[in-house]
KEFI-429789 format. One record per residue (C-alpha): residue number from 1; residue in three letters; y, x, z. Coordinates in nm, 2 decimals. Last residue first. Layout:
N
[site NUM,"ALA",[Y,X,Z]] ...
END
This chain:
420
[site 420,"GLU",[-2.23,-7.48,-5.57]] [site 419,"THR",[-2.37,-7.69,-5.85]] [site 418,"LEU",[-2.73,-7.77,-5.72]] [site 417,"MET",[-2.66,-7.79,-5.37]] [site 416,"ARG",[-2.34,-7.99,-5.42]] [site 415,"LYS",[-2.54,-8.25,-5.65]] [site 414,"LEU",[-2.81,-8.26,-5.38]] [site 413,"LEU",[-2.56,-8.35,-5.11]] [site 412,"GLU",[-2.39,-8.60,-5.31]] [site 411,"LEU",[-2.73,-8.77,-5.40]] [site 410,"GLU",[-2.83,-8.77,-5.02]] [site 409,"GLU",[-2.49,-8.92,-4.93]] [site 408,"SER",[-2.54,-9.21,-5.17]] [site 407,"LEU",[-2.89,-9.26,-5.06]] [site 406,"VAL",[-2.79,-9.30,-4.70]] [site 405,"GLY",[-2.50,-9.54,-4.80]] [site 404,"ASP",[-2.74,-9.78,-4.99]] [site 403,"THR",[-2.53,-10.04,-5.18]] [site 402,"LYS",[-2.37,-9.83,-5.48]] [site 401,"SER",[-2.64,-9.57,-5.47]] [site 400,"LEU",[-2.89,-9.85,-5.54]] [site 399,"ASN",[-2.74,-9.93,-5.87]] [site 398,"GLU",[-2.71,-9.59,-6.00]] [site 397,"ILE",[-3.05,-9.49,-5.89]] [site 396,"LYS",[-3.19,-9.81,-6.09]] [site 395,"ARG",[-2.99,-9.72,-6.39]] [site 394,"VAL",[-3.12,-9.37,-6.41]] [site 393,"ALA",[-3.48,-9.45,-6.34]] [site 392,"HIS",[-3.47,-9.72,-6.63]] [site 391,"LEU",[-3.32,-9.47,-6.87]] [site 390,"VAL",[-3.58,-9.21,-6.79]] [site 389,"THR",[-3.86,-9.47,-6.84]] [site 388,"THR",[-3.71,-9.55,-7.17]] [site 387,"HIS",[-3.69,-9.20,-7.29]] [site 386,"ASP",[-4.08,-9.20,-7.26]] [site 385,"ARG",[-4.26,-8.96,-7.02]] [site 384,"GLY",[-4.43,-8.63,-7.12]] [site 383,"GLY",[-4.45,-8.50,-6.78]] [site 382,"PHE",[-4.10,-8.48,-6.67]] [site 381,"ARG",[-3.96,-8.22,-6.92]] [site 380,"ARG",[-4.06,-8.46,-7.20]] [site 379,"GLY",[-3.87,-8.74,-7.04]] [site 378,"ILE",[-3.56,-8.53,-7.01]] [site 377,"GLU",[-3.57,-8.43,-7.38]] [site 376,"PRO",[-3.60,-8.79,-7.47]] [site 375,"LEU",[-3.30,-8.88,-7.26]] [site 374,"SER",[-3.09,-8.61,-7.40]] [site 373,"ARG",[-3.02,-8.30,-7.21]] [site 372,"LEU",[-2.64,-8.22,-7.13]] [site 371,"THR",[-2.73,-8.15,-6.75]] [site 370,"LEU",[-2.58,-8.28,-6.43]] [site 369,"VAL",[-2.59,-8.65,-6.47]] [site 368,"LYS",[-2.90,-8.69,-6.67]] [site 367,"ALA",[-3.11,-8.44,-6.48]] [site 366,"LEU",[-2.96,-8.59,-6.14]] [site 365,"TYR",[-3.10,-8.93,-6.25]] [site 364,"MET",[-3.44,-8.79,-6.35]] [site 363,"ALA",[-3.45,-8.61,-6.01]] [site 362,"ILE",[-3.36,-8.94,-5.83]] [site 361,"GLN",[-3.64,-9.13,-6.03]] [site 360,"ARG",[-3.90,-8.87,-5.94]] [site 359,"PRO",[-3.80,-8.88,-5.57]] [site 358,"ARG",[-3.84,-9.25,-5.58]] [site 357,"VAL",[-4.17,-9.26,-5.73]] [site 356,"VAL",[-4.33,-8.98,-5.52]] [site 355,"THR",[-4.32,-9.14,-5.15]] [site 354,"ALA",[-4.35,-9.49,-5.33]] [site 353,"THR",[-4.68,-9.41,-5.48]] [site 352,"ARG",[-4.69,-9.42,-5.85]] [site 351,"ARG",[-4.88,-9.07,-5.93]] [site 350,"SER",[-4.86,-8.98,-6.31]] [site 349,"SER",[-4.78,-8.63,-6.23]] [site 348,"LEU",[-4.45,-8.43,-6.30]] [site 347,"ILE",[-4.30,-8.52,-5.97]] [site 346,"ASP",[-4.61,-8.45,-5.78]] [site 345,"PRO",[-4.65,-8.10,-5.97]] [site 344,"ARG",[-4.31,-8.02,-5.81]] [site 343,"SER",[-4.43,-8.07,-5.46]] [site 342,"ILE",[-4.34,-8.32,-5.20]] [site 341,"SER",[-4.14,-8.29,-4.88]] [site 340,"TYR",[-3.84,-8.51,-4.99]] [site 339,"HIS",[-3.58,-8.22,-5.00]] [site 338,"ASN",[-3.84,-7.97,-5.14]] [site 337,"ALA",[-3.92,-8.19,-5.42]] [site 336,"VAL",[-3.58,-8.27,-5.50]] [site 335,"LEU",[-3.48,-7.89,-5.50]] [site 334,"LYS",[-3.78,-7.80,-5.73]] [site 333,"GLN",[-3.73,-8.08,-5.97]] [site 332,"ILE",[-3.35,-8.00,-6.00]] [site 331,"ASP",[-3.41,-7.64,-6.05]] [site 330,"GLU",[-3.66,-7.70,-6.33]] [site 329,"ILE",[-3.41,-7.94,-6.50]] [site 328,"LYS",[-3.15,-7.63,-6.50]] [site 327,"VAL",[-2.81,-7.65,-6.37]] [site 326,"ARG",[-2.55,-7.39,-6.51]] [site 325,"LYS",[-2.33,-7.30,-6.21]] [site 324,"PRO",[-1.97,-7.34,-6.24]] [site 323,"GLU",[-1.80,-6.99,-6.16]] [site 322,"ARG",[-1.76,-6.92,-5.80]] [site 321,"LEU",[-1.49,-6.97,-5.54]] [site 320,"LYS",[-1.59,-6.85,-5.21]] [site 319,"ILE",[-1.64,-7.12,-4.94]] [site 318,"LEU",[-1.49,-7.03,-4.61]] [site 317,"ASP",[-1.15,-7.18,-4.69]] [site 316,"ARG",[-1.31,-7.52,-4.78]] [site 315,"ILE",[-1.47,-7.53,-4.44]] [site 314,"ALA",[-1.31,-7.84,-4.28]] [site 313,"THR",[-1.25,-8.03,-4.62]] [site 312,"GLU",[-1.63,-8.00,-4.73]] [site 311,"ALA",[-1.73,-8.09,-4.36]] [site 310,"MET",[-1.52,-8.41,-4.37]] [site 309,"GLU",[-1.69,-8.50,-4.70]] [site 308,"VAL",[-2.04,-8.42,-4.56]] [site 307,"THR",[-1.99,-8.66,-4.27]] [site 306,"LEU",[-1.90,-8.59,-3.91]] [site 305,"ALA",[-1.67,-8.86,-3.84]] [site 304,"ALA",[-1.30,-8.72,-3.75]] [site 303,"GLY",[-1.17,-8.76,-3.39]] [site 302,"ALA",[-0.91,-8.50,-3.45]] [site 301,"LEU",[-0.96,-8.29,-3.16]] [site 300,"THR",[-1.32,-8.34,-3.07]] [site 299,"SER",[-1.47,-8.40,-3.44]] [site 298,"HIS",[-1.22,-8.18,-3.64]] [site 297,"ALA",[-1.24,-7.89,-3.38]] [site 296,"LEU",[-1.62,-7.90,-3.35]] [site 295,"LEU",[-1.67,-7.90,-3.74]] [site 294,"ARG",[-1.42,-7.61,-3.75]] [site 293,"ASN",[-1.62,-7.41,-3.48]] [site 292,"VAL",[-1.93,-7.49,-3.67]] [site 291,"ALA",[-1.80,-7.34,-3.99]] [site 290,"GLY",[-1.66,-7.04,-3.81]] [site 289,"ASP",[-2.01,-6.96,-3.68]] [site 288,"LEU",[-2.14,-6.99,-4.03]] [site 287,"ASP",[-1.89,-6.75,-4.14]] [site 286,"ARG",[-1.98,-6.52,-3.86]] [site 285,"GLY",[-2.37,-6.54,-3.97]] [site 284,"ASN",[-2.29,-6.40,-4.34]] [site 283,"THR",[-2.19,-6.49,-4.69]] [site 282,"GLN",[-2.41,-6.78,-4.81]] [site 281,"ILE",[-2.20,-7.08,-4.70]] [site 280,"VAL",[-2.26,-7.36,-4.95]] [site 279,"ASN",[-2.63,-7.42,-4.86]] [site 278,"ALA",[-2.61,-7.38,-4.48]] [site 277,"ILE",[-2.30,-7.60,-4.47]] [site 276,"TYR",[-2.48,-7.88,-4.67]] [site 275,"ARG",[-2.80,-7.84,-4.47]] [site 274,"ILE",[-2.62,-7.90,-4.15]] [site 273,"VAL",[-2.43,-8.18,-4.29]] [site 272,"ILE",[-2.75,-8.35,-4.39]] [site 271,"ALA",[-2.91,-8.29,-4.05]] [site 270,"PRO",[-2.63,-8.51,-3.88]] [site 269,"VAL",[-2.40,-8.30,-3.63]] [site 268,"ASP",[-2.39,-8.44,-3.28]] [site 267,"PHE",[-2.11,-8.32,-3.07]] [site 266,"GLY",[-2.09,-8.56,-2.78]] [site 265,"PRO",[-2.21,-8.33,-2.52]] [site 264,"GLN",[-1.93,-8.07,-2.60]] [site 263,"LEU",[-2.00,-7.75,-2.41]] [site 262,"ALA",[-2.38,-7.77,-2.45]] [site 261,"LYS",[-2.32,-7.92,-2.79]] [site 260,"ALA",[-2.15,-7.60,-2.91]] [site 259,"ALA",[-2.47,-7.42,-2.82]] [site 258,"LEU",[-2.69,-7.66,-3.01]] [site 257,"VAL",[-2.44,-7.66,-3.31]] [site 256,"ARG",[-2.47,-7.27,-3.32]] [site 255,"ALA",[-2.86,-7.28,-3.29]] [site 254,"GLU",[-2.86,-7.56,-3.58]] [site 253,"VAL",[-2.63,-7.34,-3.79]] [site 252,"VAL",[-2.82,-7.02,-3.76]] [site 251,"LYS",[-3.16,-7.21,-3.82]] [site 250,"VAL",[-3.02,-7.36,-4.12]] [site 249,"ARG",[-2.89,-7.02,-4.25]] [site 248,"LEU",[-3.25,-6.89,-4.18]] [site 247,"ALA",[-3.41,-7.15,-4.42]] [site 246,"GLU",[-3.13,-7.10,-4.69]] [site 245,"ASP",[-3.20,-6.72,-4.71]] [site 244,"PHE",[-2.98,-6.46,-4.51]] [site 243,"GLY",[-2.86,-6.18,-4.69]] [site 242,"GLY",[-3.04,-5.84,-4.63]] [site 241,"ILE",[-3.11,-5.65,-4.31]] [site 240,"GLU",[-3.19,-5.29,-4.43]] [site 239,"VAL",[-3.44,-5.08,-4.25]] [site 238,"CYS",[-3.44,-4.68,-4.22]] [site 237,"LEU",[-3.73,-4.55,-4.04]] [site 236,"GLY",[-3.68,-4.19,-3.96]] [site 235,"GLY",[-3.61,-3.91,-4.20]] [site 234,"SER",[-3.30,-4.09,-4.35]] [site 233,"LEU",[-3.11,-4.00,-4.05]] [site 232,"ARG",[-3.20,-3.65,-4.03]] [site 231,"SER",[-3.11,-3.62,-4.42]] [site 230,"ARG",[-2.79,-3.77,-4.37]] [site 229,"VAL",[-2.71,-3.53,-4.07]] [site 228,"ARG",[-2.82,-3.22,-4.28]] [site 227,"GLU",[-2.62,-3.35,-4.58]] [site 226,"ASP",[-2.28,-3.36,-4.40]] [site 225,"LEU",[-2.13,-3.67,-4.24]] [site 224,"SER",[-1.80,-3.83,-4.36]] [site 223,"GLU",[-1.96,-3.94,-4.69]] [site 222,"LEU",[-2.21,-4.17,-4.52]] [site 221,"GLU",[-2.36,-4.31,-4.85]] [site 220,"SER",[-2.69,-4.15,-4.83]] [site 219,"PRO",[-2.74,-4.29,-4.48]] [site 218,"PRO",[-2.75,-4.65,-4.61]] [site 217,"ARG",[-2.44,-4.86,-4.54]] [site 216,"ASP",[-2.29,-5.09,-4.27]] [site 215,"ALA",[-2.41,-4.89,-3.98]] [site 214,"ALA",[-2.64,-4.89,-3.68]] [site 213,"ILE",[-2.83,-4.60,-3.53]] [site 212,"VAL",[-3.11,-4.59,-3.29]] [site 211,"VAL",[-3.23,-4.27,-3.11]] [site 210,"GLN",[-3.53,-4.24,-2.90]] [site 209,"LYS",[-3.60,-3.92,-2.70]] [site 208,"GLY",[-3.88,-3.69,-2.82]] [site 207,"ALA",[-3.69,-3.38,-2.71]] [site 206,"ASP",[-3.65,-3.28,-3.09]] [site 205,"ILE",[-3.52,-3.62,-3.15]] [site 204,"LEU",[-3.26,-3.59,-2.87]] [site 203,"ALA",[-3.15,-3.23,-2.95]] [site 202,"ASN",[-3.14,-3.30,-3.32]] [site 201,"LEU",[-2.90,-3.60,-3.28]] [site 200,"THR",[-2.70,-3.42,-3.02]] [site 199,"HIS",[-2.64,-3.13,-3.25]] [site 198,"CYS",[-2.56,-3.37,-3.55]] [site 197,"PHE",[-2.31,-3.57,-3.34]] [site 196,"GLU",[-2.14,-3.24,-3.24]] [site 195,"GLN",[-2.10,-3.15,-3.60]] [site 194,"PRO",[-1.98,-3.49,-3.68]] [site 193,"ILE",[-1.73,-3.44,-3.40]] [site 192,"SER",[-1.61,-3.11,-3.49]] [site 191,"LYS",[-1.45,-3.17,-3.83]] [site 190,"GLY",[-1.32,-3.52,-3.82]] [site 189,"ARG",[-1.46,-3.88,-3.85]] [site 188,"LEU",[-1.74,-4.09,-3.74]] [site 187,"PHE",[-1.65,-4.46,-3.87]] [site 186,"GLN",[-1.99,-4.49,-4.05]] [site 185,"VAL",[-2.18,-4.47,-3.73]] [site 184,"ASP",[-2.08,-4.84,-3.65]] [site 183,"ASP",[-2.32,-4.84,-3.36]] [site 182,"ILE",[-2.47,-4.57,-3.16]] [site 181,"PHE",[-2.76,-4.63,-2.93]] [site 180,"LEU",[-2.94,-4.33,-2.73]] [site 179,"LYS",[-3.25,-4.39,-2.54]] [site 178,"ASP",[-3.40,-4.18,-2.27]] [site 177,"ILE",[-3.08,-4.01,-2.15]] [site 176,"SER",[-3.04,-3.64,-2.07]] [site 175,"ARG",[-2.88,-3.53,-2.40]] [site 174,"LEU",[-2.55,-3.71,-2.33]] [site 173,"ARG",[-2.53,-3.58,-1.97]] [site 172,"GLU",[-2.57,-3.21,-2.11]] [site 171,"LYS",[-2.32,-3.27,-2.38]] [site 170,"TYR",[-2.05,-3.40,-2.13]] [site 169,"ALA",[-2.14,-3.10,-1.90]] [site 168,"VAL",[-2.07,-2.87,-2.16]] [site 167,"ALA",[-1.76,-3.05,-2.28]] [site 166,"THR",[-1.62,-3.05,-1.94]] [site 165,"HIS",[-1.28,-2.86,-2.03]] [site 164,"ALA",[-1.09,-3.18,-1.96]] [site 163,"ARG",[-0.94,-3.17,-2.31]] [site 162,"LEU",[-1.28,-3.11,-2.46]] [site 161,"ALA",[-1.43,-3.39,-2.25]] [site 160,"SER",[-1.17,-3.63,-2.36]] [site 159,"VAL",[-1.24,-3.54,-2.73]] [site 158,"PHE",[-1.61,-3.62,-2.69]] [site 157,"GLY",[-1.55,-3.94,-2.51]] [site 156,"TYR",[-1.31,-4.07,-2.76]] [site 155,"MET",[-1.54,-3.97,-3.06]] [site 154,"PHE",[-1.84,-4.14,-2.90]] [site 153,"ARG",[-1.63,-4.45,-2.80]] [site 152,"GLU",[-1.51,-4.48,-3.15]] [site 151,"ALA",[-1.87,-4.45,-3.28]] [site 150,"THR",[-1.97,-4.74,-3.06]] [site 149,"LEU",[-2.19,-4.62,-2.77]] [site 148,"TYR",[-2.50,-4.77,-2.59]] [site 147,"LEU",[-2.65,-4.53,-2.34]] [site 146,"THR",[-3.00,-4.60,-2.20]] [site 145,"ARG",[-3.17,-4.44,-1.89]] [site 144,"GLN",[-3.48,-4.65,-1.86]] [site 143,"GLY",[-3.52,-4.90,-1.58]] [site 142,"SER",[-3.69,-5.21,-1.76]] [site 141,"GLN",[-3.37,-5.40,-1.77]] [site 140,"ALA",[-3.19,-5.10,-1.94]] [site 139,"ALA",[-3.45,-5.08,-2.23]] [site 138,"HIS",[-3.44,-5.47,-2.28]] [site 137,"ASN",[-3.06,-5.46,-2.29]] [site 136,"ALA",[-3.04,-5.17,-2.53]] [site 135,"ILE",[-3.31,-5.31,-2.77]] [site 134,"ALA",[-3.11,-5.64,-2.78]] [site 133,"GLN",[-2.79,-5.43,-2.83]] [site 132,"VAL",[-2.94,-5.31,-3.15]] [site 131,"LEU",[-3.04,-5.64,-3.27]] [site 130,"HIS",[-2.72,-5.81,-3.20]] [site 129,"THR",[-2.54,-5.52,-3.36]] [site 128,"LYS",[-2.72,-5.54,-3.68]] [site 127,"GLY",[-2.69,-5.93,-3.69]] [site 126,"MET",[-2.58,-5.99,-4.05]] [site 125,"GLY",[-2.22,-6.04,-3.97]] [site 124,"VAL",[-2.07,-5.76,-4.17]] [site 123,"GLY",[-2.31,-5.60,-4.41]] [site 122,"ALA",[-2.64,-5.44,-4.30]] [site 121,"HIS",[-2.78,-5.10,-4.20]] [site 120,"ILE",[-3.04,-5.03,-3.94]] [site 119,"TYR",[-3.16,-4.65,-3.87]] [site 118,"LEU",[-3.45,-4.60,-3.63]] [site 117,"PRO",[-3.44,-4.23,-3.54]] [site 116,"ASN",[-3.71,-4.19,-3.47]] [site 115,"TYR",[-3.95,-4.45,-3.55]] [site 114,"VAL",[-4.27,-4.35,-3.34]] [site 113,"ALA",[-4.11,-4.21,-3.03]] [site 112,"PRO",[-4.38,-4.08,-2.82]] [site 111,"GLU",[-4.45,-4.29,-2.50]] [site 110,"GLY",[-4.33,-4.16,-2.16]] [site 109,"PRO",[-4.03,-4.36,-2.13]] [site 108,"GLY",[-4.22,-4.69,-2.22]] [site 107,"ALA",[-4.20,-4.85,-2.57]] [site 106,"ASN",[-4.15,-5.21,-2.55]] [site 105,"ALA",[-3.78,-5.20,-2.70]] [site 104,"ILE",[-3.91,-4.95,-2.98]] [site 103,"ARG",[-4.17,-5.21,-3.10]] [site 102,"LEU",[-3.93,-5.49,-3.07]] [site 101,"ALA",[-3.66,-5.30,-3.29]] [site 100,"ALA",[-3.94,-5.23,-3.54]] [site 99,"ALA",[-4.05,-5.59,-3.57]] [site 98,"HIS",[-3.69,-5.71,-3.58]] [site 97,"ALA",[-3.59,-5.47,-3.86]] [site 96,"LEU",[-3.90,-5.58,-4.06]] [site 95,"ARG",[-3.83,-5.96,-4.01]] [site 94,"ASN",[-3.44,-5.92,-4.11]] [site 93,"SER",[-3.45,-6.08,-4.46]] [site 92,"GLU",[-3.76,-6.30,-4.41]] [site 91,"GLY",[-3.61,-6.48,-4.11]] [site 90,"VAL",[-3.58,-6.40,-3.73]] [site 89,"LEU",[-3.33,-6.57,-3.52]] [site 88,"PHE",[-3.22,-6.33,-3.22]] [site 87,"SER",[-3.16,-6.54,-2.91]] [site 86,"ASP",[-3.49,-6.45,-2.76]] [site 85,"PHE",[-3.46,-6.09,-2.86]] [site 84,"SER",[-3.15,-6.06,-2.67]] [site 83,"PHE",[-2.75,-6.05,-2.73]] [site 82,"ARG",[-2.62,-6.29,-2.49]] [site 81,"LYS",[-2.60,-6.00,-2.24]] [site 80,"ASP",[-2.33,-5.84,-2.45]] [site 79,"LEU",[-2.34,-5.47,-2.36]] [site 78,"PRO",[-2.03,-5.28,-2.27]] [site 77,"ALA",[-1.97,-4.95,-2.45]] [site 76,"GLY",[-2.09,-4.64,-2.26]] [site 75,"THR",[-1.92,-4.46,-2.00]] [site 74,"ILE",[-2.03,-4.11,-1.99]] [site 73,"GLN",[-2.01,-3.92,-1.66]] [site 72,"SER",[-1.80,-3.59,-1.70]] [site 71,"ASP",[-1.61,-3.63,-1.39]] [site 70,"SER",[-1.92,-3.67,-1.18]] [site 69,"SER",[-2.10,-3.38,-1.33]] [site 68,"VAL",[-1.80,-3.15,-1.29]] [site 67,"ALA",[-1.77,-3.27,-0.91]] [site 66,"GLU",[-2.13,-3.20,-0.85]] [site 65,"ARG",[-2.09,-2.84,-1.00]] [site 64,"THR",[-1.79,-2.79,-0.79]] [site 63,"PRO",[-1.44,-2.82,-0.91]] [site 62,"GLY",[-1.21,-2.54,-0.85]] [site 61,"PRO",[-1.23,-2.25,-0.59]] [site 60,"ASN",[-0.93,-2.43,-0.38]] [site 59,"VAL",[-0.84,-2.17,-0.12]] [site 58,"SER",[-0.62,-2.26,0.18]] [site 57,"ARG",[-0.45,-1.93,0.28]] [site 56,"LYS",[-0.54,-1.80,0.62]] [site 55,"SER",[-0.74,-1.48,0.48]] [site 54,"TYR",[-0.43,-1.40,0.28]] [site 53,"ALA",[-0.20,-1.37,0.59]] [site 52,"ALA",[-0.46,-1.16,0.77]] [site 51,"ASP",[-0.49,-0.92,0.47]] [site 50,"ALA",[-0.10,-0.91,0.47]] [site 49,"ASN",[-0.11,-0.85,0.84]] [site 48,"GLN",[-0.34,-0.57,0.79]] [site 47,"ALA",[-0.11,-0.40,0.52]] [site 46,"SER",[0.20,-0.43,0.74]] [site 45,"PHE",[0.44,-0.71,0.75]] [site 44,"GLY",[0.58,-0.71,1.11]] [site 43,"ASN",[0.94,-0.63,0.98]] [site 42,"SER",[0.91,-0.26,1.05]] [site 41,"GLY",[0.56,-0.26,0.91]] [site 40,"ASP",[0.62,-0.01,0.62]] [site 39,"LEU",[0.59,-0.27,0.36]] [site 38,"SER",[0.99,-0.34,0.36]] [site 37,"GLY",[1.14,-0.67,0.43]] [site 36,"ALA",[1.18,-1.04,0.33]] [site 35,"ALA",[0.96,-1.25,0.55]] [site 34,"PRO",[0.60,-1.35,0.47]] [site 33,"SER",[0.52,-1.72,0.44]] [site 32,"THR",[0.26,-1.80,0.69]] [site 31,"SER",[0.42,-2.10,0.86]] [site 30,"ALA",[0.55,-2.23,0.53]] [site 29,"PRO",[0.19,-2.27,0.42]] [site 28,"THR",[0.10,-2.10,0.10]] [site 27,"SER",[-0.12,-2.30,-0.15]] [site 26,"PHE",[-0.35,-2.12,-0.39]] [site 25,"VAL",[-0.50,-2.27,-0.69]] [site 24,"ARG",[-0.82,-2.14,-0.83]] [site 23,"ARG",[-0.94,-2.19,-1.19]] [site 22,"SER",[-1.31,-2.12,-1.25]] [site 21,"SER",[-1.40,-1.86,-1.51]] [site 20,"THR",[-1.27,-1.59,-1.28]] [site 19,"ARG",[-0.94,-1.43,-1.21]] [site 18,"VAL",[-0.90,-1.20,-0.91]] [site 17,"ASP",[-0.59,-1.25,-0.72]] [site 16,"ILE",[-0.41,-0.97,-0.55]] [site 15,"ILE",[-0.11,-1.09,-0.33]] [site 14,"LEU",[0.17,-0.84,-0.26]] [site 13,"GLY",[0.48,-0.87,-0.02]] [site 12,"ALA",[0.83,-0.80,0.02]] [site 11,"LEU",[0.87,-0.57,-0.27]] [site 10,"GLY",[1.22,-0.40,-0.29]] [site 9,"PRO",[1.09,-0.04,-0.28]] [site 8,"PHE",[0.86,-0.10,-0.57]] [site 7,"GLU",[0.71,0.24,-0.66]] [site 6,"SER",[0.73,0.37,-0.30]] [site 5,"GLY",[0.58,0.04,-0.18]] [site 4,"VAL",[0.30,0.05,-0.42]] [site 3,"ILE",[0.20,0.39,-0.30]] [site 2,"GLY",[0.24,0.30,0.05]] [site 1,"MET",[0.00,0.00,-0.01]] 
END
């Protein structure tokens, strides 16, 4: 200390701090602050007193290992408890995705991951988020360590960890779970974040941990990710959820009506209206939800009767404009047969039972109204019948529709289904 005092005669005190990888913050209480003076002990601040003063300072060695782990806990995106396998409606377009998801959900922590990663892609409102969250909810209820993240939450968590200097702990926490779910992966952007996603994906898959990814496009079209990541995503099971067929759309509308009826007990939608909505809205499940909400509003707020005409007015903004459809006689026969629960061969046959004659006459009537075919041509397409038989059927259905309201509504529905 004498050497330092000779070099710096005006120096009042000296504190030596050893820098380490952990940041240390020293606070000096006022009672131990050294008084100004020389280093020769004349003012009571000798080398020994300096050591004693240093030993009395409160030292904060920085966050402990436990504190770092606590600060770097990953908060997943919230799961919607309504998204379960019980509430997921299965059709031909999503049957494979549902089966794969159910297989993964039922797998225990010690079982090898069969489809890894499971990559589900679909357009907006097709149910991919519902299916992914159904797996996450099921796994969480069984006690497995699960983490559901949107792409936005993944990016935010990684950037926050970098700023807080806890990136290593963040990565360790991310790779210590049993099942990882990332939704809307097409939104991953940046330079370091896609690389970190790649490392996390490789680490989890190599460790046998299950990864489930959802996006709105196949892996080959994820331009923001490099070729290694796209190849890794394609190496598992890649499943597309296609557009809903009419049977599935009917299921969706019926389920939404049932849910709305639980809130509004008087909300009864006729089957003919349900089928009309399912036929004209072919985009996605969210538009079907919107259609039911519009029916509910018109029924409960405006007091309108739930008819096909009212439904047409209520959902007109959800129906995309399309070119006029060219109607074929074969399409008419198939639709009418399906609507009345008979077969197309029954319509073409010579059977004269009431369950067959009426649908046959309706099909002939629609063929005359919706096509440019002549009566003889229509007769030939209906099992080689005479043109007078077709004329009789057309006149009979025209007259009945004027007095039979149910038949009139059915005819309007069939016309819409054939032309829209």
